[in-house]
C-alpha positions in Angstrom: 81.6 -216.9 220.8 83.5 -219.9 222.2 82.5 -222.1 219.3 83.8 -219.5 216.8 87.1 -219.3 218.8 87.6 -223.0 218.8 86.7 -223.4 215.2 88.8 -220.4 214.2 91.8 -222.0 215.9 91.4 -225.3 214.1 90.8 -223.6 210.8 94.1 -221.6 211.2 95.8 -224.7 212.5 94.2 -227.6 210.6 96.8 -230.2 211.9 96.3 -229.4 215.6 95.3 -232.2 217.9 94.7 -231.7 221.6 92.5 -232.6 224.6 89.7 -230.6 226.1 91.9 -229.3 228.8 94.7 -228.5 226.3 92.4 -226.6 224.1 90.9 -224.7 227.0 94.3 -223.8 228.5 96.6 -223.2 225.6 94.7 -223.1 222.4 92.1 -220.7 223.6 94.8 -218.3 224.8 96.2 -218.3 221.2 92.7 -217.7 219.8 91.9 -214.9 222.2 95.3 -213.3 221.4 94.6 -213.6 217.7 91.2 -211.9 218.2 92.8 -209.1 220.3 95.5 -208.5 217.8 93.0 -208.4 214.9 90.7 -206.0 216.8 93.7 -203.8 217.8 94.8 -203.7 214.1 91.4 -202.5 213.0 91.3 -199.9 215.7 94.8 -198.6 214.9 93.9 -198.4 211.2 90.7 -196.5 211.9 92.6 -194.0 214.1 95.4 -193.5 211.5 92.8 -193.1 208.7 91.2 -190.2 210.7 94.6 -188.6 211.4 94.5 -189.0 215.1 97.4 -191.4 215.2 100.6 -191.4 213.2 102.2 -194.6 211.8 105.9 -194.5 211.2 108.0 -197.2 209.5 111.7 -198.0 209.9 113.8 -200.5 208.1 113.7 -203.8 209.9 111.1 -202.6 212.4 107.4 -203.1 212.9 105.3 -199.9 212.4 105.2 -197.6 215.4 102.1 -195.7 216.4 101.9 -192.4 218.2 99.4 -189.6 218.8 99.5 -186.7 216.4 100.1 -183.8 218.8 98.1 -181.4 216.7 95.1 -183.8 216.9 95.1 -184.0 220.8 91.9 -181.9 221.2 90.1 -184.0 218.6 91.5 -187.2 220.2 90.2 -186.1 223.6 86.8 -185.3 222.1 86.6 -188.7 220.5 87.7 -190.4 223.6 84.9 -188.7 225.6 82.4 -189.8 222.9 83.7 -193.4 223.0 83.2 -193.5 226.8 79.4 -193.3 226.3 79.1 -194.9 222.8 80.2 -198.1 221.1 83.6 -198.3 219.4 83.1 -197.0 215.8 85.9 -199.1 214.4 84.1 -202.2 215.5 81.3 -201.8 212.9 78.3 -204.1 213.1 80.3 -207.3 213.8 78.8 -210.1 215.9 80.6 -211.9 218.6 
């Protein structure tokens, strides 16, 4: 996992140069943030596709996400299932 994170950072930032401590302290934070944003994006897309979340757009604003109130019972059911099972939006990805 760390090797993939380090390599991912350098692939996205091919001109980056830093020491071991610099990479561990600052670059890895960037890589972890990138991974979390990517995973969150996939999860939001999965929930929107299933109609549990709504995505609204406004001029000059990033998309906003909210629970579809009509889907609250279905959302609660899925949440209970996810508590005992793996996240279905994650697929079969390796870490």
